[in-house]
GUVO-936110 format. One record per residue: residue number from 1; x, y, z of N, C-alpha, C, O, CB in turn. Coordinates in steps of 0.001 Angstrom, whole numbers, plus 500000, padded with zeros to 6 digits. Each point is the difference from the previous one (the first is absolute). Glycine has a CB too. Layout:
N
<node NUM,<X,Y,Z>,<X,Y,Z>,<X,Y,Z>,<X,Y,Z>,<X,Y,Z>>
...
END
This chain:
198
<node 1,<401840,707776,936566>,<500940,500483,500155>,<499954,501371,499353>,<499602,500149,498845>,<501309,497663,501476>>
<node 2,<499525,503237,500486>,<500040,501307,499719>,<501373,500227,500034>,<500664,499617,500963>,<497181,501002,499866>>
<node 3,<502896,500246,497760>,<501301,500076,499924>,<500227,501768,500585>,<501076,500593,500070>,<499209,497179,497655>>
<node 4,<498587,502673,502572>,<500480,501458,500646>,<499286,499896,500898>,<499058,499215,500105>,<501512,502293,498301>>
<node 5,<499900,499495,502559>,<499586,500395,501321>,<498725,501328,499926>,<499280,500421,500906>,<503488,498757,499984>>
<node 6,<497325,501278,497523>,<498850,501155,499832>,<498947,499191,499148>,<499477,500443,498978>,<502145,501927,500988>>
<node 7,<498200,496734,500429>,<498719,499268,499271>,<498562,500861,499519>,<499195,499923,499072>,<501723,498082,502510>>
<node 8,<499240,502677,499390>,<498818,501176,499791>,<500363,501279,501050>,<500275,499895,501195>,<497619,498125,498197>>
<node 9,<502040,502958,499970>,<500164,501196,500600>,<498731,500912,500577>,<500368,501074,500474>,<501595,498698,498006>>
<node 10,<496781,500008,501554>,<498921,500361,500165>,<498864,498847,499481>,<500199,499036,499261>,<500936,503380,500669>>
<node 11,<497251,498149,500901>,<499085,498815,499554>,<499486,500162,498491>,<499408,499138,499350>,<499782,500610,503162>>
<node 12,<501125,501403,497118>,<499418,500238,498657>,<501062,498890,498795>,<499721,499429,498947>,<499348,503655,501918>>
<node 13,<502020,497006,499848>,<501101,499294,499202>,<499958,498484,499781>,<500511,499357,499082>,<500793,502418,501791>>
<node 14,<497930,497768,500239>,<499704,498544,500679>,<499371,499282,499136>,<499785,498887,500481>,<500000,501789,501646>>
<node 15,<499696,499466,496503>,<498978,499267,499504>,<500485,498823,499402>,<499381,498994,500347>,<499376,502901,499383>>
<node 16,<502313,497899,499350>,<500959,498703,499689>,<499805,498942,501424>,<499192,499098,500224>,<502920,502555,498144>>
<node 17,<498896,498855,502356>,<500219,499423,501064>,<498601,499185,500502>,<499852,498779,499943>,<502089,503082,500462>>
<node 18,<496993,499196,500143>,<498826,499291,500429>,<499398,498924,499197>,<499614,498871,500306>,<500046,503084,500687>>
<node 19,<500365,498771,497769>,<499219,499038,499153>,<500589,498606,499790>,<499379,498949,500160>,<499841,503039,498718>>
<node 20,<502186,498147,500706>,<500708,498303,499892>,<499493,499208,501451>,<499585,498842,499945>,<503082,501980,498586>>
<node 21,<497393,499728,502414>,<499643,499618,501475>,<498334,499616,499942>,<499475,499515,501002>,<502547,502305,500217>>
<node 22,<497395,498362,497873>,<498308,499444,499663>,<499337,500842,501190>,<499305,499450,500855>,<500974,497633,498164>>
<node 23,<499958,504151,500974>,<499257,500998,501302>,<499067,500851,499346>,<499325,500826,500615>,<502716,499420,500957>>
<node 24,<497886,499534,496905>,<499175,500754,499439>,<500073,499359,498420>,<501020,499460,499571>,<499302,502740,502269>>
<node 25,<498276,497967,497273>,<500376,499855,498844>,<498537,500882,499372>,<499308,500635,500796>,<502512,496801,499446>>
<node 26,<497889,502520,498535>,<501430,499782,498942>,<501112,501182,500186>,<499894,500906,500827>,<498499,497989,497159>>
<node 27,<502552,500959,501217>,<501069,500964,499693>,<499440,501415,499537>,<500432,500361,498905>,<501046,497617,500437>>
<node 28,<497828,502703,501156>,<499442,501176,499681>,<500282,500939,501023>,<499985,499685,501190>,<498388,499256,497551>>
<node 29,<501911,502326,500801>,<500017,501566,500840>,<498532,499757,500899>,<500042,500010,501230>,<501291,501982,496526>>
<node 30,<497752,497853,501717>,<498691,500434,500568>,<499842,498445,501022>,<499625,500244,501147>,<499101,501671,496374>>
<node 31,<501435,497089,502275>,<500304,498938,500927>,<500741,500255,501233>,<499526,500061,501134>,<500406,498761,496991>>
<node 32,<501519,501348,501454>,<500524,500459,501107>,<499769,501044,500910>,<500278,500024,501199>,<500805,499054,497647>>
<node 33,<498246,501997,500288>,<499752,501106,500975>,<498953,499399,501215>,<500283,500048,501197>,<500066,501926,496724>>
<node 34,<498635,497563,501637>,<498509,499203,500827>,<500724,499405,500709>,<499988,500600,501075>,<498093,498898,497450>>
<node 35,<502787,499366,501548>,<500661,499208,500943>,<500890,500900,500753>,<500055,499669,501185>,<499792,498295,497433>>
<node 36,<500800,502968,501115>,<500545,500643,501398>,<499037,500834,500453>,<499993,499920,501228>,<502311,500089,498243>>
<node 37,<496848,500780,500126>,<498846,500621,500817>,<499321,498776,501099>,<499849,500098,501218>,<499561,501725,496484>>
<node 38,<500383,497464,501739>,<499161,498682,500545>,<500670,499694,501494>,<499491,500149,501111>,<500050,498631,496233>>
<node 39,<502045,500645,502216>,<500834,499837,500823>,<500557,501223,500834>,<501076,499905,500591>,<499205,498256,497946>>
<node 40,<498843,503155,501497>,<500548,500815,500595>,<501655,500221,500333>,<500492,499974,501129>,<497188,499682,499411>>
<node 41,<503103,500583,498090>,<501236,500128,499981>,<500477,501617,499659>,<500335,500524,498938>,<499640,496817,500448>>
<node 42,<499919,503115,501778>,<500020,501424,499926>,<501317,500330,500021>,<500135,501178,499667>,<497814,499180,501347>>
<node 43,<503376,498951,499309>,<501026,500290,500162>,<501048,498902,499703>,<499595,498959,499482>,<499320,502621,501900>>
<node 44,<502374,498564,498897>,<500999,498410,499693>,<500032,499373,501267>,<499963,498772,500066>,<501840,502035,498144>>
<node 45,<498267,499965,502898>,<499575,499047,501085>,<499085,499214,500287>,<500276,499042,500722>,<500553,502135,499766>>
<node 46,<497705,499019,498985>,<499120,498924,500155>,<500040,499172,498618>,<499219,499056,499883>,<499276,502313,501885>>
<node 47,<502443,498970,497112>,<500259,499076,499276>,<501179,498780,500287>,<500031,498876,499497>,<498968,503019,499199>>
<node 48,<501860,498653,502184>,<500884,499334,500405>,<499329,499161,501421>,<500706,499128,500506>,<501183,502676,498226>>
<node 49,<497070,498423,501730>,<499365,499163,501026>,<499246,499081,498861>,<499938,498810,500308>,<499758,503003,502057>>
<node 50,<499843,498470,496635>,<499521,498858,499309>,<500597,498950,499371>,<499452,498907,499854>,<499360,502478,500032>>
<node 51,<502552,498955,499640>,<500976,499099,499473>,<500783,499097,501009>,<500137,498778,499933>,<500018,502916,498315>>
<node 52,<500315,499134,502671>,<500819,499066,501189>,<499247,499617,501056>,<499101,500723,500429>,<502834,500364,499211>>
<node 53,<498358,497734,500887>,<501121,498940,499427>,<499219,498937,499147>,<500493,498888,499808>,<501177,501329,502358>>
<node 54,<497248,500094,497385>,<499084,498768,499118>,<501171,499814,498637>,<500550,498941,499697>,<496242,501974,500962>>
<node 55,<503392,500423,498653>,<500109,500187,498722>,<501600,500406,499697>,<500632,499857,498953>,<496696,500796,500937>>
<node 56,<503084,499879,501336>,<501407,500788,499862>,<500496,499760,501303>,<499383,499663,501011>,<500072,502262,497328>>
<node 57,<501976,498339,501458>,<501052,500458,501268>,<500504,501427,499799>,<500005,500683,498976>,<500923,496883,501314>>
<node 58,<499515,502726,501002>,<500960,501204,499789>,<500886,499977,500809>,<499927,499545,501142>,<498689,501737,498126>>
<node 59,<502648,499391,500020>,<501036,499884,500630>,<500196,500654,501255>,<500704,499436,500837>,<499906,500177,497180>>
<node 60,<498842,501558,502251>,<499957,500931,500927>,<498655,500148,500700>,<499276,500993,499931>,<502472,500017,498792>>
<node 61,<497971,497668,502083>,<498566,500458,500363>,<499936,501354,501139>,<498925,500562,500206>,<500341,496674,499359>>
<node 62,<501942,503178,501094>,<499439,501071,500442>,<499609,501210,499486>,<499577,500926,500693>,<501339,498086,500502>>
<node 63,<499219,501013,497545>,<499989,501183,499322>,<498602,500504,499598>,<499740,501149,499644>,<502486,498196,499630>>
<node 64,<496622,499284,500871>,<498747,500404,499678>,<498968,499073,500793>,<498878,500339,500378>,<501987,500547,497297>>
<node 65,<499555,498263,502444>,<499278,499071,500593>,<500660,499091,501423>,<500371,498851,499762>,<498659,501193,497642>>
<node 66,<501094,500427,503901>,<500588,499876,501241>,<499603,498502,500262>,<500845,499360,500627>,<499037,503256,500216>>
<node 67,<499062,496764,498814>,<499616,498691,500737>,<499889,499056,498955>,<499504,498894,500215>,<499246,502098,501687>>
<node 68,<501684,499356,496941>,<500286,499032,498951>,<501094,498834,500176>,<501084,500323,500484>,<498206,501622,498226>>
<node 69,<500547,497090,501026>,<501008,498623,500339>,<500591,499956,498436>,<499332,499774,498991>,<499065,498477,503163>>
<node 70,<503117,502042,497924>,<500417,499580,498352>,<500748,498975,499899>,<500917,499881,500813>,<499128,502153,498473>>
<node 71,<499736,496868,499593>,<500214,498825,499854>,<500399,500112,498314>,<499170,499881,499099>,<499173,499101,503128>>
<node 72,<503202,501289,497567>,<500497,500072,498645>,<500608,498852,500076>,<500226,499541,501119>,<500023,502770,498352>>
<node 73,<500154,496964,499341>,<500713,499389,499391>,<501248,500814,499373>,<500012,500931,499195>,<497958,497651,500644>>
<node 74,<503199,500650,500896>,<501264,500717,499433>,<500524,499291,498570>,<500395,498835,499959>,<500347,501783,502663>>
<node 75,<499193,500333,496132>,<500645,499363,498866>,<501360,500068,500354>,<500242,500998,500679>,<498116,499566,497601>>
<node 76,<502874,498521,501432>,<501211,499600,500247>,<500344,500201,498148>,<499562,499686,498894>,<500194,498420,503878>>
<node 77,<501446,502718,497973>,<500473,500721,499208>,<502091,499687,499870>,<500782,500022,500951>,<496464,501798,499764>>
<node 78,<503050,497959,498003>,<501503,499728,500043>,<500435,501453,500541>,<499286,500997,499894>,<501020,497073,497955>>
<node 79,<500953,501906,502741>,<500715,500895,500604>,<499995,501087,498960>,<499326,501028,500073>,<502013,497374,501417>>
<node 80,<499370,501314,497666>,<500266,501154,498904>,<498570,500925,499433>,<499911,501201,499747>,<502233,497028,499399>>
<node 81,<496731,500581,500773>,<498812,500958,499763>,<499679,500785,501445>,<499727,501200,500027>,<499177,497091,497976>>
<node 82,<501145,501127,502827>,<499598,500806,501183>,<500523,501521,500244>,<499422,500974,500483>,<500479,496723,500415>>
<node 83,<501637,502107,498493>,<501081,501190,499965>,<499558,500694,499205>,<500060,501179,500351>,<501773,497918,500110>>
<node 84,<497585,500695,498277>,<499454,500838,498989>,<499153,500803,500292>,<500020,501217,499814>,<500359,497429,499003>>
<node 85,<498425,500393,501900>,<498754,500622,500552>,<500111,501377,500988>,<499343,501034,499881>,<499863,496446,499950>>
<node 86,<501783,502219,501134>,<500523,500991,501073>,<500579,501237,498913>,<499610,501168,499967>,<501197,496796,502273>>
<node 87,<500138,501454,496978>,<500511,501199,499228>,<498944,501189,499428>,<500239,501198,500156>,<501542,497007,499194>>
<node 88,<496894,501230,499895>,<499144,500480,499347>,<499148,500845,500909>,<499754,501204,499921>,<500497,496989,498490>>
<node 89,<499299,500796,502583>,<499245,501183,501033>,<500883,500924,500796>,<499428,500600,500911>,<498789,497765,499464>>
<node 90,<503109,501872,499451>,<500681,501043,500797>,<500119,500794,498677>,<499877,501208,500206>,<501499,497580,502041>>
<node 91,<498815,500907,496527>,<499869,500986,498906>,<498899,500450,500095>,<500101,501224,500094>,<501179,497933,498540>>
<node 92,<497599,500496,501398>,<498633,500715,500109>,<499640,500697,501129>,<499075,500811,499961>,<500277,497646,498766>>
<node 93,<501457,501253,502567>,<499708,500999,501000>,<500760,501355,499756>,<499517,501101,500261>,<500077,496978,501357>>
<node 94,<502021,501642,497694>,<500467,501135,499936>,<499509,500880,499151>,<500073,501223,500124>,<501476,497816,500584>>
<node 95,<497828,500230,498219>,<499242,501137,498610>,<498960,501202,500816>,<499958,501228,499921>,<499700,496363,497874>>
<node 96,<499482,501306,503083>,<498930,500485,500380>,<500359,501154,501026>,<499125,500833,500234>,<499680,496945,499223>>
<node 97,<502358,502318,501134>,<500598,500658,501336>,<500841,501245,498693>,<500255,501023,500636>,<500259,496321,502024>>
<node 98,<499796,502772,496310>,<500693,500759,499377>,<498651,500890,499404>,<499911,501228,500020>,<502501,497102,499588>>
<node 99,<496888,501010,500026>,<498740,500872,499681>,<499354,500615,500828>,<499456,501044,499640>,<500289,497776,499026>>
<node 100,<500115,500712,502726>,<499016,500980,500516>,<501175,500865,501180>,<499546,500672,500925>,<497671,497521,498718>>
<node 101,<503955,501685,500182>,<500943,500847,500446>,<499671,501518,499081>,<499972,501151,500435>,<501920,496572,500239>>
<node 102,<497944,501917,498311>,<499957,501275,498912>,<498722,500522,500286>,<499651,500778,499111>,<501750,498324,498894>>
<node 103,<497661,500752,503009>,<498409,500338,499988>,<499068,499620,499217>,<498840,500378,500164>,<501850,501120,500500>>
<node 104,<499817,497385,497989>,<498536,499575,499606>,<499621,498609,500819>,<500591,499207,500733>,<499682,501909,496688>>
<node 105,<498132,499085,501917>,<499616,498684,500666>,<500071,498854,499064>,<499706,500119,498811>,<498803,501081,502699>>
<node 106,<501864,497735,499006>,<500022,498713,499708>,<498353,499196,499762>,<499178,499631,500839>,<503330,500594,500607>>
<node 107,<497478,499728,497393>,<498520,498996,499611>,<500269,499046,500425>,<501087,499853,500560>,<498123,500742,497583>>
<node 108,<499511,497990,501693>,<500312,498662,500269>,<500473,499609,498771>,<500881,499145,499911>,<497547,500400,501837>>
<node 109,<500755,501343,496658>,<500565,499298,498855>,<501559,500110,499998>,<500674,499040,499625>,<497171,501431,499053>>
<node 110,<502631,500492,501666>,<501598,500179,500106>,<500581,498725,500901>,<500851,499213,499585>,<498989,503657,500334>>
<node 111,<499624,497086,501206>,<500408,498663,500530>,<500065,498821,499428>,<500984,499261,500011>,<498337,501641,501401>>
<node 112,<499430,498848,497972>,<499721,498832,499262>,<500928,499709,499307>,<500706,498994,500062>,<497360,501304,499908>>
<node 113,<502011,501003,498976>,<500999,499808,498784>,<501189,499325,500535>,<500291,498881,499578>,<498982,503204,499166>>
<node 114,<501609,498640,502362>,<501204,499423,500146>,<500145,498735,500778>,<501021,499513,500487>,<499594,502644,499237>>
<node 115,<497932,497331,500297>,<499988,498362,500580>,<500195,498804,498877>,<500172,498796,500190>,<498045,502058,501675>>
<node 116,<501693,499921,496848>,<499645,498745,498959>,<501379,499332,500227>,<499825,498840,500375>,<498419,502265,497537>>
<node 117,<503171,499247,501983>,<500685,499115,500083>,<499972,498958,500920>,<500167,498818,499699>,<500688,502653,499360>>
<node 118,<498902,499025,502245>,<499624,499279,501232>,<498796,498820,499530>,<500394,498836,499924>,<500204,503540,501747>>
<node 119,<498438,497821,498123>,<499160,499204,499839>,<500294,498977,498796>,<499378,498939,500057>,<499229,502801,501071>>
<node 120,<502333,498465,497706>,<500268,499177,498953>,<501129,498980,500638>,<500351,498984,499401>,<498991,502909,498639>>
<node 121,<501099,498430,503036>,<501182,498998,500732>,<499172,499233,500621>,<500382,498830,499974>,<501601,502563,500496>>
<node 122,<496852,498797,500188>,<499127,499501,501220>,<499379,498750,499224>,<499731,498883,500442>,<499616,503596,500991>>
<node 123,<500491,498094,497147>,<499084,498856,499473>,<500583,498683,499479>,<499431,498945,499720>,<499205,502891,499693>>
<node 124,<502991,498606,500517>,<500833,498610,499456>,<500140,499079,501737>,<499982,498790,500224>,<501976,502727,497125>>
<node 125,<498169,499617,503583>,<500106,498981,501466>,<498682,499383,500484>,<499945,499102,500841>,<501905,502426,500068>>
<node 126,<497048,499055,498461>,<498937,498896,500540>,<499515,498707,499136>,<499195,499143,500364>,<499987,502909,500785>>
<node 127,<501534,498033,497579>,<499769,499017,498925>,<499666,498558,500905>,<498920,499420,499889>,<502885,501911,498104>>
<node 128,<499479,498117,503064>,<500057,499086,500788>,<498858,499375,500755>,<499660,498819,500057>,<502248,502174,499857>>
<node 129,<497445,500355,500800>,<499097,499552,500786>,<498781,500175,498942>,<499012,499529,500565>,<502156,501062,501921>>
<node 130,<498555,499769,496530>,<498740,499777,498990>,<499842,498465,499814>,<499009,499304,500219>,<501398,502979,498388>>
<node 131,<501133,497279,500818>,<499798,498483,499849>,<499906,499087,501038>,<499515,498903,499722>,<501513,501511,498568>>
<node 132,<499459,499879,503254>,<499484,499378,500891>,<498267,499873,500107>,<499337,498966,500081>,<503014,501743,500850>>
<node 133,<497220,500567,499042>,<498662,499841,500415>,<499086,499686,499232>,<498867,499780,500428>,<501633,501433,500830>>
<node 134,<499932,498674,496988>,<499662,499940,499203>,<499712,498004,500052>,<498926,499451,499756>,<502255,503445,499328>>
<node 135,<500014,496464,501267>,<499759,498769,500461>,<499864,499529,500751>,<500401,498839,500076>,<500083,501119,499062>>
<node 136,<498898,500620,501828>,<499023,499559,501293>,<498827,500573,499358>,<499055,500010,500789>,<502464,500106,501562>>
<node 137,<498140,500450,496302>,<498551,499869,499625>,<499040,501362,500826>,<498818,500081,500332>,<501603,496838,499405>>
<node 138,<500668,503960,500365>,<499296,501366,500550>,<499894,500749,498664>,<500622,499737,498971>,<500445,500467,503622>>
<node 139,<497965,500853,497617>,<499845,500714,499052>,<500523,501368,500631>,<499890,500282,501194>,<498197,498248,497635>>
<node 140,<502537,502334,500132>,<501251,500967,500085>,<499535,500985,499119>,<499955,499927,498772>,<502017,498484,501654>>
<node 141,<497568,502837,500548>,<500098,501853,499155>,<500907,500203,500511>,<500246,499615,501143>,<497761,501601,498558>>
<node 142,<502993,499673,499341>,<501218,501031,500072>,<499291,501129,499497>,<499447,500112,498906>,<502686,498407,500683>>
<node 143,<497966,502453,501509>,<499709,501470,499630>,<501293,501010,499719>,<501061,499948,500622>,<496805,499657,500879>>
<node 144,<501907,501061,497731>,<501365,500781,499720>,<499691,501191,499262>,<499035,499973,499236>,<502358,497999,500654>>
<node 145,<499394,503222,500253>,<499498,501032,499478>,<500492,500329,498445>,<499495,500947,499397>,<500297,499738,503095>>
<node 146,<501083,498594,496983>,<500473,500143,498683>,<499555,499181,499153>,<499650,498895,500414>,<502004,501874,500332>>
<node 147,<498242,499524,497919>,<499538,498957,498986>,<501202,499171,499892>,<499820,498783,499987>,<498489,502640,498649>>
<node 148,<503240,499158,501260>,<500913,499252,499670>,<500292,499038,501032>,<500428,498884,499703>,<500275,502778,498905>>
<node 149,<499141,498611,502308>,<499948,498907,501260>,<499100,498830,499863>,<500293,498883,500424>,<500118,502964,501042>>
<node 150,<498534,498433,497955>,<498819,499012,499834>,<500290,498915,498730>,<499857,498779,499934>,<498398,503233,501014>>
<node 151,<502125,498797,498266>,<500386,499309,498583>,<501565,499513,500267>,<500492,499280,499130>,<497825,502431,499133>>
<node 152,<502352,498577,502686>,<501503,498975,500378>,<499519,498929,500722>,<500356,498821,499987>,<501435,502986,500342>>
<node 153,<497263,498815,500367>,<499444,497929,501133>,<499722,499310,499179>,<500587,498921,500080>,<498078,501416,501938>>
<node 154,<500378,499807,496795>,<499239,499534,498999>,<501430,499167,499338>,<500049,498771,500044>,<497621,503376,499648>>
<node 155,<503274,498537,499805>,<501096,499299,499373>,<501014,499244,500955>,<500791,499131,499633>,<498937,502616,498608>>
<node 156,<500151,498616,502732>,<500920,499298,501055>,<499309,498868,500269>,<500710,499013,499807>,<500292,502902,501267>>
<node 157,<497665,497763,499374>,<499376,498721,500154>,<500129,499181,498643>,<500343,498823,500117>,<498020,502194,501667>>
<node 158,<501460,499352,497270>,<500285,499455,498648>,<501296,499096,499878>,<500184,498784,499940>,<498655,503300,499217>>
<node 159,<501902,498924,500832>,<501566,499283,499934>,<500341,499281,500941>,<501023,499334,499838>,<499762,502238,499188>>
<node 160,<498540,498333,502154>,<500130,498925,501245>,<499135,499180,499920>,<499832,499375,501047>,<500929,501898,500387>>
<node 161,<498356,498351,497430>,<499059,499001,499979>,<499258,499370,500827>,<499625,498839,500167>,<501472,501103,498634>>
<node 162,<498712,501451,501876>,<498882,499549,501264>,<498734,499453,499432>,<499358,500704,499221>,<501403,501186,502347>>
<node 163,<498793,496829,498774>,<498840,499690,499615>,<498611,500600,500531>,<499194,499478,500770>,<502249,498752,498849>>
<node 164,<498518,502887,499813>,<498587,501061,500631>,<499206,500550,498824>,<500599,500323,498974>,<500751,500693,503158>>
<node 165,<497551,499085,497953>,<499438,500949,498991>,<500084,501441,500645>,<499880,500259,501198>,<498466,497898,497753>>
<node 166,<501887,502740,500002>,<500352,501411,500118>,<498519,500939,499655>,<499324,499617,499045>,<503506,499769,500142>>
<node 167,<496754,501696,501520>,<499031,500812,499801>,<500611,501527,500362>,<500808,500197,500908>,<497352,497778,499574>>
<node 168,<501275,503111,498596>,<500490,501503,500383>,<498761,500543,500218>,<498944,499711,499436>,<503174,500646,499205>>
<node 169,<498118,500574,502349>,<499045,501267,499951>,<500772,501015,500307>,<500700,500041,501012>,<497313,498966,499623>>
<node 170,<501896,502006,498388>,<500794,501352,499580>,<499046,501218,499560>,<498865,499673,499655>,<503104,498780,499470>>
<node 171,<498270,502544,500853>,<499144,501476,499692>,<499399,500203,498929>,<499066,500798,499914>,<502257,500153,501145>>
<node 172,<499227,498196,497746>,<499342,500500,498666>,<498921,498904,499732>,<499237,500081,499038>,<502981,501155,499882>>
<node 173,<497758,497850,501877>,<499050,498518,499931>,<498545,500856,499970>,<499835,500976,500732>,<501807,496822,501005>>
<node 174,<497494,501799,497482>,<498499,500256,500262>,<499536,499134,501318>,<500543,498967,500391>,<498989,501432,496901>>
<node 175,<499166,500363,503393>,<499506,499707,501045>,<499438,498638,500094>,<499641,499476,501054>,<500130,502771,499098>>
<node 176,<500163,497073,498365>,<499126,498927,500094>,<501144,498869,499917>,<499814,498837,500359>,<497813,502275,498530>>
<node 177,<503440,499328,500650>,<501403,499174,500204>,<500730,499811,501261>,<500621,499024,500421>,<499638,501743,497553>>
<node 178,<499552,500236,502464>,<500554,500115,501492>,<499213,499157,500819>,<500563,499254,500801>,<500176,503059,499004>>
<node 179,<497877,497714,500082>,<499040,499209,500797>,<500255,498672,499525>,<500018,499136,500877>,<498207,502608,499448>>
<node 180,<501954,497929,498626>,<500314,498393,499171>,<501097,499293,501072>,<499967,498926,500600>,<499866,501975,496380>>
<node 181,<501047,500077,502989>,<501511,499384,499965>,<500055,499878,502193>,<500770,499391,500742>,<500794,502379,495946>>
<node 182,<497309,499073,503585>,<499906,500311,501558>,<499309,498585,500360>,<500464,499263,500869>,<499198,503702,499259>>
<node 183,<499311,496761,499202>,<499184,498823,500359>,<500561,498767,499710>,<499720,499110,500804>,<498496,502141,498875>>
<node 184,<502717,498366,499108>,<500571,498818,499695>,<501135,500083,501158>,<500464,498885,500236>,<498894,500903,496996>>
<node 185,<501089,501041,503390>,<500880,499635,501154>,<499213,499757,501133>,<500285,499001,500661>,<501504,502275,498540>>
<node 186,<497219,499479,501182>,<499350,499349,501126>,<499378,498768,499956>,<499628,499307,500947>,<500134,502648,499529>>
<node 187,<500121,497731,497761>,<499095,498503,500444>,<501663,499119,499637>,<499900,499078,499191>,<496481,501190,499705>>
<node 188,<504439,499891,501431>,<501358,499343,499952>,<500177,499229,498797>,<500638,498949,499943>,<499422,500918,502426>>
<node 189,<499164,500875,496365>,<500716,499412,498785>,<501013,500790,499334>,<500167,499778,498801>,<497892,499109,500858>>
<node 190,<502728,502100,500975>,<501024,500935,499772>,<500829,499799,501521>,<499571,500479,501050>,<498931,501380,497049>>
<node 191,<502627,497426,501802>,<500605,500065,501497>,<501015,500993,500376>,<500409,499960,501161>,<499224,497794,498798>>
<node 192,<500984,503415,498982>,<500866,500619,500278>,<499184,501657,498916>,<499809,500165,498795>,<502599,497219,501904>>
<node 193,<497360,503419,500415>,<499489,501246,499389>,<501185,501252,500299>,<500598,500350,501017>,<496624,498762,499408>>
<node 194,<502783,501318,498278>,<501272,500943,500091>,<499065,501623,499493>,<499433,500174,498921>,<503095,497535,500195>>
<node 195,<497559,503226,501966>,<499376,501141,500128>,<500731,501373,500219>,<500410,500280,501126>,<498066,498118,499594>>
<node 196,<501655,502264,498467>,<500165,501618,499759>,<499138,500847,500442>,<499118,500510,499309>,<501769,499026,498979>>
<node 197,<499341,500704,503085>,<498898,500863,500898>,<499940,501415,499852>,<499312,500690,500752>,<500969,497747,500864>>
<node 198,<500253,501931,497657>,<499667,501446,499361>,<500090,500398,498249>,<499726,501134,499610>,<501273,499448,502879>>
END
């Protein structure tokens, strides 16, 4: 589950995503760079061709991959949650338009920061889906942009008493700890992995 459309904005920032998917190891910059070179990932289009459709789906296949067949699950939301998501999306769009109309450049960091409340809202919405998949004995990895979202998801899962083992991967962890968490998840020793992608 990716709670953001901007799971990565470039090959160089896809290290956590590709690591959690088990495409390279250990989680070290040199190992990532060797893997990128061996996979000939010179741009985002090549990365997307590697990820889609085996590991990922795209909501807009025409943007980069015209031959991709997209299969996604719709996460049902209460009408009030859907309305709030739509309102937050409009608010983000308006802020970006206001900034660009003044001739300023909007960076990805600016946009991602505006998405914080939207991502937190989505965390609560996906909780029933996590519960459903866990009950079916699936392993679930949730990737998000913000530490706050990752921690909130942990709180929500525990408060809902969903019977699942939880592990985390986030930036401040050592490479060894990240590798251990990834290995436990891939060995089905941990059923829910919560990941900060940045």
